C-alpha positions as CSV (number, residue, x, y, z in Angstrom):
1,M,-7.3,15.1,-100.7
2,R,-5.9,14.2,-97.3
3,I,-6.8,15.7,-93.9
4,S,-4.7,15.1,-90.8
5,V,-6.1,16.0,-87.3
6,E,-4.1,15.9,-84.1
7,F,-5.2,16.8,-80.6
8,G,-3.0,17.5,-77.4
9,F,-3.9,18.4,-73.8
10,G,-1.3,20.3,-71.9
11,A,0.3,18.1,-69.2
12,F,-1.7,15.1,-70.3
13,P,-0.1,12.7,-72.8
14,A,-0.8,13.7,-76.3
15,L,-3.8,12.2,-77.8
16,G,-3.5,12.2,-81.5
17,F,-5.0,10.5,-84.4
18,S,-5.1,11.2,-88.1
19,V,-7.9,10.9,-90.6
20,K,-7.0,10.5,-94.1
21,I,-9.8,11.6,-96.4
22,G,-9.6,11.1,-100.1
23,K,-11.1,13.4,-102.7
24,S,-14.0,11.0,-103.0
25,L,-15.1,11.2,-99.2
26,P,-18.1,13.3,-98.7
27,S,-17.8,16.3,-96.6
28,R,-20.6,15.2,-94.2
29,L,-18.6,12.1,-93.3
30,L,-15.7,14.3,-92.5
31,K,-17.8,16.3,-90.2
32,A,-19.1,13.2,-88.5
33,A,-15.6,11.9,-88.0
34,I,-14.5,15.2,-86.5
35,S,-17.5,15.3,-84.3
36,F,-16.9,11.8,-83.0
37,C,-13.3,12.6,-82.3
38,C,-14.3,15.7,-80.4
39,I,-16.8,13.8,-78.3
40,Q,-14.2,11.1,-77.4
41,V,-11.6,13.7,-76.5
42,A,-14.2,15.6,-74.3
43,A,-15.2,12.4,-72.5
44,L,-11.5,11.5,-71.9
45,Y,-10.8,15.0,-70.6
46,A,-13.8,15.0,-68.3
47,Q,-12.7,11.6,-66.8
48,T,-9.2,12.9,-66.3
49,L,-10.4,16.1,-64.6
50,D,-12.6,14.1,-62.2
51,E,-9.6,11.9,-61.3
52,A,-7.5,15.0,-60.7
53,R,-10.2,16.6,-58.5
54,N,-10.4,13.4,-56.5
55,L,-6.6,13.3,-56.1
56,V,-6.6,16.9,-55.0
57,S,-9.5,16.3,-52.5
58,E,-7.6,13.3,-51.1
59,W,-4.4,15.3,-50.9
60,V,-6.2,18.1,-49.0
61,G,-7.7,15.5,-46.7
62,V,-4.3,14.0,-46.0
63,E,-2.8,17.4,-45.4
64,K,-5.6,18.3,-43.0
65,M,-5.2,15.0,-41.2
66,I,-1.4,15.6,-40.9
67,S,-2.0,19.1,-39.6
68,E,-4.5,17.8,-37.0
69,E,-2.1,15.0,-36.0
70,K,0.7,17.5,-35.7
71,A,-1.4,19.9,-33.5
72,D,-2.5,16.9,-31.3
73,W,1.1,15.8,-31.0
74,Q,2.3,19.3,-30.0
75,A,-0.5,19.5,-27.4
76,G,0.4,16.1,-26.1
77,Q,4.0,17.1,-26.0
78,A,3.2,20.2,-23.9
79,I,1.1,18.0,-21.5
80,I,3.9,15.5,-21.2
81,K,6.4,18.3,-20.5
82,D,4.1,19.6,-17.7
83,M,3.7,16.1,-16.3
84,I,7.5,15.6,-16.4
85,A,8.0,18.9,-14.5
86,L,5.3,18.0,-12.0
87,L,6.8,14.5,-11.5
88,E,10.3,16.1,-11.1
89,T,8.9,18.4,-8.3
90,E,7.2,15.4,-6.6
91,K,10.4,13.4,-6.9
92,A,12.4,16.2,-5.3
93,S,9.8,16.4,-2.5
94,L,9.9,12.6,-2.0
95,M,13.6,12.6,-1.9
96,E,13.6,15.3,0.8
97,K,11.0,13.3,2.8
98,I,13.2,10.2,2.4
99,R,16.2,12.1,3.6
100,I,14.3,13.4,6.6
101,A,12.9,10.0,7.3
102,E,16.4,8.4,7.1
103,E,17.7,11.0,9.5
104,G,14.7,10.3,11.8
105,L,15.5,6.6,11.6
106,S,19.1,7.3,12.5
107,E,17.9,9.2,15.5
108,S,15.4,6.5,16.4
109,D,18.1,3.8,16.1
110,K,20.4,5.9,18.4
111,R,17.5,6.4,20.9
112,R,16.6,2.7,20.6
113,E,20.2,1.7,21.4
114,E,20.2,4.1,24.4
115,L,16.9,2.6,25.6
116,L,18.3,-0.9,25.2
117,N,21.4,0.1,27.2
118,E,19.2,1.6,29.9
119,S,17.0,-1.5,29.9
120,D,20.1,-3.6,30.4
121,E,21.2,-1.4,33.3
122,Y,17.7,-1.5,34.7
123,R,17.6,-5.3,34.6
124,A,21.0,-5.4,36.2
125,A,19.8,-3.1,38.9
126,V,16.6,-5.1,39.5
127,D,18.7,-8.3,39.8
128,V,20.9,-6.6,42.4
129,L,17.8,-5.1,44.2
130,G,16.1,-8.5,44.1
131,D,18.9,-9.9,46.2
132,K,18.7,-6.9,48.6
133,I,15.0,-6.0,48.8
134,G,14.2,-8.7,51.4
135,M,16.8,-7.3,53.8
136,V,15.4,-3.8,53.3
137,E,11.9,-5.0,54.0
138,K,13.0,-6.6,57.2
139,R,14.5,-3.3,58.4
140,V,11.4,-1.4,57.5
141,I,9.2,-3.9,59.4
142,A,11.5,-3.5,62.4
143,L,11.4,0.3,62.1
144,H,7.6,0.2,61.8
145,S,7.3,-0.9,65.4
146,Q,9.1,2.3,66.5
147,F,6.6,4.5,64.6
148,P,4.1,6.4,66.7
149,V,0.6,5.3,66.4
150,P,-0.6,8.1,64.1
151,L,2.2,7.3,61.7
152,Q,1.5,3.6,61.9
153,E,-2.2,4.3,61.0
154,E,-1.2,6.5,58.1
155,V,1.1,3.9,56.5
156,S,-1.0,0.8,57.4
157,T,-2.2,0.1,53.8
158,L,1.3,0.5,52.4
159,F,2.9,-1.5,55.2
160,A,0.4,-4.4,54.7
161,R,1.8,-4.8,51.2
162,I,5.3,-5.6,52.5
163,P,5.7,-9.4,52.6
164,R,6.7,-10.9,55.9
165,E,9.4,-13.5,56.2
166,G,8.1,-16.9,55.1
167,E,5.2,-15.5,53.2
168,E,4.7,-16.3,49.5
169,V,5.8,-13.2,47.5
170,R,3.5,-12.4,44.6
171,L,4.6,-8.8,43.9
172,S,7.4,-7.9,41.5
173,V,10.6,-6.4,42.8
174,S,9.6,-3.0,41.6
175,Q,6.2,-3.2,43.4
176,R,7.9,-4.3,46.6
177,L,10.3,-1.4,46.3
178,Q,7.5,1.1,45.7
179,S,5.8,-0.1,49.0
180,V,9.1,0.3,50.9
181,I,9.8,3.7,49.5
182,A,6.2,4.9,50.1
183,V,6.5,3.9,53.8
184,L,9.8,5.6,54.3
185,S,8.6,8.7,52.5
186,Q,5.7,9.0,54.9
187,A,8.0,8.5,57.8
188,D,10.4,11.1,56.6
189,K,7.5,13.6,56.2
190,F,6.3,12.9,59.7
191,N,9.8,13.3,61.0
192,S,10.3,16.7,59.3
193,G,8.0,18.7,61.5
194,V,5.8,19.0,64.6
195,Q,2.6,16.9,64.6
196,F,-0.4,17.7,66.9
197,V,-2.8,14.9,67.6
198,S,-5.4,13.9,70.3
199,D,-5.1,10.5,71.8
200,I,-6.0,8.3,74.8
201,Q,-3.0,7.7,77.1
202,K,-2.9,4.6,79.3
203,L,-0.5,4.9,82.2
204,N,-0.1,3.3,85.6
205,S,-2.1,6.1,87.1
206,G,-4.9,5.6,84.7
207,Q,-5.9,6.7,81.3
208,S,-7.0,10.1,80.0
209,E,-7.7,11.9,76.8
210,V,-4.7,14.0,76.0
211,D,-3.2,16.3,73.4
212,V,0.2,15.2,72.0
213,L,2.9,17.1,70.2
214,Y,5.3,14.9,68.3
215,F,8.6,16.3,67.4
216,G,9.2,14.1,64.5
217,L,10.2,10.6,65.5
218,A,12.5,11.8,68.3
219,G,10.0,12.4,71.1
220,A,6.7,13.8,72.2
221,F,5.0,15.7,75.0
222,F,1.4,15.2,76.2
223,K,-1.0,16.9,78.6
224,N,-4.7,16.6,79.4
225,R,-7.1,19.5,78.8
226,E,-6.7,20.8,82.4
227,G,-2.8,20.5,82.4
228,T,-2.8,18.3,85.5
229,Y,-1.7,15.2,83.6
230,V,1.5,15.8,81.7
231,G,4.4,13.7,80.4
232,I,6.8,12.7,77.7
233,G,6.9,10.0,75.0
234,F,9.9,8.4,73.3
235,P,10.5,5.5,70.8
236,S,11.9,2.2,71.9
237,S,12.4,-1.3,70.5
238,N,9.0,-2.2,72.0
239,G,7.2,0.8,70.6
240,W,6.6,4.2,72.0
241,Q,6.8,4.6,75.8
242,W,5.0,7.2,77.8
243,E,5.9,8.6,81.2
244,E,4.3,11.1,83.5
245,V,6.6,14.0,84.5
246,P,4.5,16.2,86.8
247,E,7.6,18.2,87.9
248,S,7.8,19.5,84.3
249,G,4.1,20.4,84.1
250,D,4.6,24.2,83.8
251,G,7.0,23.9,81.0
252,I,4.9,21.4,79.0
253,V,1.8,23.5,79.5
254,K,3.7,26.6,78.2
255,L,4.8,24.5,75.2
256,F,1.3,23.7,74.1
257,S,0.3,27.4,74.7
258,V,3.1,28.6,72.4
259,Y,2.2,26.1,69.8
260,A,-1.5,27.2,69.9
261,G,-0.5,30.8,69.7
262,E,-1.9,31.6,73.0
263,M,1.3,33.2,74.3
264,Q,4.5,34.7,72.9
265,A,7.3,32.3,72.1
266,E,9.9,31.8,74.8
267,F,12.5,29.4,75.9
268,V,11.0,26.5,77.8
269,E,12.9,23.9,79.8
270,L,11.6,20.4,78.9
271,P,12.6,16.9,79.9
272,V,14.1,14.7,77.2
273,K,14.7,10.9,77.4
274,I,16.7,9.0,74.8
275,N,16.9,5.2,74.6
């Protein structure tokens, strides 16, 4: 008697074996052989199933890791896109600022060139003025002697800054020019109107406290408080000269009354002397 046993498991390679049993083999031995074969097959199947489960578990893990990496990559890609958009915006803003700055630099360069040209012109003017300022100062010094005393006192500080001939000059040309212009400006202001001052007059007949009306730098009239001592003043190369003119006393007294608002304005005959 011969018995053949074969076993196969689906997709797994066929596991087969044959047992040949003769007529003389006891039936319990046959059972034992079949039991042993079944045990071996079951053990082999269990081992293969565990391996399959491990493979599936690893495959699931890999798929999960791939999915997570893909999600992270997509999120990172979105962030990078946002950063690129932001950087593009900042780039455009910086380019605009650069354009504006370049335009500003162009304007600055133009202004700088203009200032340099003006500076050159200024230096040239200062050089010319440096050659002429001494002559102007001499004329102002000579003119100062013809100023009335009130004006001389008013410009005394400015006049003291004007260097005299032979003195060491420590001021710059611009400072010297400022002093000359300031003196002439005060003189022009004095010459533009009528100035009333009180003074002490010294004449051949004596001295007296008088009121004086200066008509600019052209001339002046004076009188004492009582109106008994009247006269005229006029500039000369030796300073201002004063003369009594008693014959014009009424007219001079009226002049002071009109100036003080004590009487209505009217034409008054007054003596004038020009040197």
